[in-house]
N, C-alpha and C positions, 0 to 999 in steps of 0.2 A: 569688329570681326576678330575671332580668336586666332592668334598667331601659332605657327608651328612650335615655337619655343614654349608657349603657354600650354599647348596640348601635351608636349613631352613632359613638362613639369607636373601636370595633372596625372598623366599616366604613371610617372615615377612615384608620385605621392600615393596613388592607389595601390601600387605594388608594395610600397613600404607599409602601408596600413594593413594590407593583406598578410604580409609576413608577421606583423605583430599580433594580428588576430589568430593566425595559425598557432603561433607560440603560446597564446593564452589557452589553447586547447591541449597542450602537451603535458599538463600536470593536473590541473584542477578537476577534470572529470573523474579521476580515480583517487586523488588525495583528499577530496571532499567527503569521502565515505567514512574514514575512521572515526570522526566525531559521532557518527550514528551507529557504530557497530553494536553498542549496548542495546539500542532499540531493536535493531535487526535480530540480534541474538535472542532477545526476549520474545519477539514475535514468532520466531520459528523454532525456539527451543534448541539452538545450536550450541555445540561445545566451543570453547575458545579456539581450539585448533581449526574447527570447521569454519568459523567466522573469519579466522585469519586467512583462509584461502581466498577471500575477497581481495586481499592486498597482494596475494601471491600470483593469482591468475594473470594480471596485466604484465608482471615481470616475466612469467613464462612466455607470454606472447612476445615480449621484447626480445628474449633470447632466441626464439624460433623464427620470428619474422624479420627482425632488423637486418641480418646478414643478406637477405634476399631482396631488400627494398631497392637497392641499386639496380637489380635486374629489371624490376618493374619500371623504374624510371627510364632505363635505356630503351625498353620496349614501347612504352606508351607516352613518354615525355614527363618531365618534372611537374608541369602545371596540372596535367590531367590526373596524375597519380596523387598529388597533394589534395586535389578536389575530392578524389575517391576516398582518401584517408579521412577527410573531414566528414564525408557522408557516412563512412563506417563508424566513426565516433558518435555521430548523431543517432544512428541505428542502435548502437550499443546502449546509449543512454536511455532511449525509448524502451528497449527491451528490459533493461534493468529495473525500470520504474513500473512495470506492469503489476508487480506484486507477488507473482508466483516464485517459489524457491528456484525452480529450474531456470527461469528467465533472469533471475538475479545473477546467477553464476554465468550463464551463457552471455548475457549482455555485458558483464564485466570483462569476460575474455575478449569479446569483439571490440570493446573500447581499447583494450591493450593492443590489439592488432593495428588499429588505426593510428594510435599514438606512436607505435614502433616505426611505422613508415615515415611519419612526420619528423620524428627524432633524427632519422638518418638523412632525409632528403632536404630538409630546410637549410642546414648549413651549406649544402652543395649549391642551393639556389642563391644564397647570400654571396658565396664565393664567385658565382657566375655574374650576378647583376650588380654587386657592389664590391668589386675587387680591391678598391682602395679604402674601404671602410669596414673591413671584416671585423676588426677588433671592436670598434664602437658599436656596430650594429649587432654583433653577437652579445655584447653587454646589454643592449636595449631589448633584445628578444628574451634574454635571461631574466631581465627585470619584468618584462611582460608576463612571463611564466610565473614568476614569484608573486607578483601582485594579484593575478587572477586566482592563483591557488590560495593565497592568504585571504582574499575576500571570500572565496568559496567556503573555506574552513570556518571563518568567523560568522558567516551568515547562515550556514546550513542548520545549525541547532535551533536558532530562533524560527527559521522557516519550518522546521520539523514540528516544533511546538504549536505553530499556527495552523499547519496544513497536513501534518503527518510526514513520516520519513520518505514515503514513496513520492509524494509531490515535491519534497525538498530535493530529492535526487533528480527528478524530472526537470527542475528549474535550471540545471546545468545545460539543458538543450539550447539555451540562449547563446552559448559560446560557439558551437559549431554552426548554428543557423546564421549568426552574424558573419562569421568567417566565410561561409559558403556564398552569402549574398555579395560580399566584396570580391572574393576570389573568382567568381564566375567570369569576370571580365578578362581573366588571364587564359581562358580555355582556348582561345584562338592561337596561342603560342605553344610550340612543342619542342622542348629542348632536353638534351640528355644531361645526366649528372656529371659533375666534375670527375676527372680521372682518379682523384684520391678518395672517392666515396667508398665506404666499406662494402665489400662484396661477400659472398659466402666464404666461410673459413675453410682453409685448405692446409695441407702439410707443407713441408719445406723448411728452409732455414729459420723462418720466424718462429715456428712452433718448437724448434729444437734449441732456441736461444734462451739462456738464463735471464738475460735482460728483458726479453719479451714477457716472460713469466713474472718478473718483478713489476713491470708496468701493469700487466693484467691484474695481478693480485692487489696492487695499490688501488686501482680503479674498482676492482671487485669488492674488496673489503670496505672501502669507503661507501660504495653503493649499498652493501649489505646492511651496515649499521644505519645508513640514512633511511632505507625503506623499513627497517624494523621500527625506528622511531616514528616515521610517518604513519605506520600501521597501528602502533600501540601507544603512542604518547597520550592521547585522550584517556584511554583506559588506565594507564599508569597514574595520571593526574587525578582521575576520579577516585581511584583506590587510595590516593594520598589525601583525599578529603576536599578537593576542589570541585566547584560546580561544573555542570556540563557546558554552560556558556563560557566560563573561564577557561576550561580545558580546550574548547574549540578555538577560542581567541589565541591562546598560546600556541596551538597547532598552526594557526595562520602566521603568527609571529615567526616561528621557526622557518616556515617556507619563504616568507619575505626576506629573512636574513640570508638565505642561501643565494639570493640574487645580488646582494651587495658586493661580494668579491669580484663579480664580473665587471663592475664599474672601475675598479682600482688595481686589480691584480696584474693585468696585461702589461702596463708600463713598468711595473716593478720587476716582473720576470725578464723583460727585455734587457734590463741593465745587469743581470746576474750571469756570472760565468757558468754556474750550475744551479740546480734547484733543490739541493739536499736540505738546506735550512728551511725554506718555506714549506716543503713537503712534510718535514718532521713537525714543524710548528703547527700546521693546520690539522694534522692528524692528532697532535697533542691536545688541541682545543677539544676535539671529540672525546678524548680520554677524560679530561677534566669535567666536561659537561655530563658525561654518563655517570661518573662517580658522584657528581653533585646531585643528579636526579635520584641516585640510589640512597644517598646519605642525608641530603637536605632538600627534599622536594618543595619545601615552602619557598625556596628561591628559584622556582621553576622559570620565571621570566628570564633571569640571567642565564640559566643553563640552556634555555631554548634558543636565545640569541647566539650564545657561544657555539652551540652545536650546529646551528644553521650556517654561521660563518665558516666553521671548520669543514663541514661536508660540502658546502657550496664551493669553497676554494679548492677542496680536494678533487671535485669533479673537473674543474677547470684545469688544474695541474695535470690530472691523469690524461685528459684529452690533449693537453699541450705536449706531454711526453710522447704521444703517438707521432707527432710531427718531428720532435727534436731528436728522437732516438732512432729514426729511420733515415735512409739515404735517398729515397726516391718515392714517387707517388704510389708505385706498385707495392713497395714494401709497407708504406704507410697504410694502404687500404687493407693489406693482409693482417697487419697488427690491429687495425681498427676492428675488423671482423672477428678476430680472435678475442680481443679484450671485451667486446660487446657480448659475444656469445657466452664466454666463460663467466664474465662479470655478472650478467643478468641471471645466469643459472645459480650462481652463488647467492645473489640477492633474493631470488625466488625462494630459496630454502629457508632464509632467515626468519621472516615473519611467522611462518607456520611452526618452525622449530621452537621459537621463543614462546608462541602461544601454547604449544604442547608442554613446554617446561613450566609455564605458569600454571597450567591445569594440574600438573603432577605435584608441584611444590606449593601451590596456592599462594603465590606471591611473585613480585617482580624483582626482588633484590638479586637473586641468582641470575636471571636473564640479563639484567642490566650489568652485572659484574662480568658476565661472559662477553657482552658487547664491548665493555671497556677493554677486555683482553684482545678482542679483535682489532680495536682501534690502536692498541699498543703494537700489534703485529703490523698494522698499516704504517706506523711510524718507521719500523724497520724497513719495510718495502719502499717507503718514500726515500729513505737514506740511500738505498741501493739504486732505485730507478732514477733518482735525481742526479746521479753522477753524469759528467759530461762525456758520454760514450755513445757509440752507435751499434746497432745489431750487426754482428759479424766480426766485430773487432776482437 
């Protein structure tokens, strides 16, 4: 006969598996698109700017929906809202794969809405159910995101060659369907998000603080260059003479590299009095990688790894700053809402702006140079945000 302890162990294991499967859905369904942008562009006769909107739409959804995700969680419960987020991602993938131009854009936007909710509420769920393992489990779900995204980017071009780009995009349905099947067991529970979960942005001391803007710009600039690279790296590498399969593989390598800092950065930061040095160093990684892609694209593997490490660590540092630079959960939630809203709006502008610049100049050197300048600005913001200070001091 099954004991109570065994049942609890099984239930906890199912919850952990569900968390990792949800995490696998928070990047791959939209980062798997860039290796196919050339085929999509050719099929519909789109400009580089228009096809770049496919990487911008999810980011706009993040900016608009993320701050309100906590309200949904409080009203309906974390478990049900996360289930709804997975169903939304599945609907978006199905719509995107129909083949019509309108459904391609509408489906992409819907995917972004589902991912936005998961991005905000999954950390709150971990804080509630695994309060003593937040750092290790956050690293595990970051790794799950990175592995799923890397596999998707590496596999999508061969799948497109075998079945067409529409079927290749439809293959991503396996991720939300698997997560829905496992997560359905959690629907009997209804709990609210943790008190520090980001809510709608509002005015007050946080928005008037220079330190708040330094944290927000560090996160926003890091996100901007990351999503520009995620959106355009395959096209940049194709223009440099690499094959579509090689470009897709390096796109996956970059995403896998973003997960590595989550496994090692936490213990390092906990031993430091302030975070100025690591913030400047990881943003500097991005500067070097972007200049490398601009001047020596034949060493793209090294630049992809370095850029992934830099931006992955930058995201972790930026999120860490939200907790370290605030005095209470209310202030942290306000700064989180502000940084997500402003940061994702900045990130949404980047891919389309760089696509338009590529069309105007017929090349990637200037866009990559501008991205390197943005990364240099992130170095400055990291030096300021990394100081051992609190909002209001």
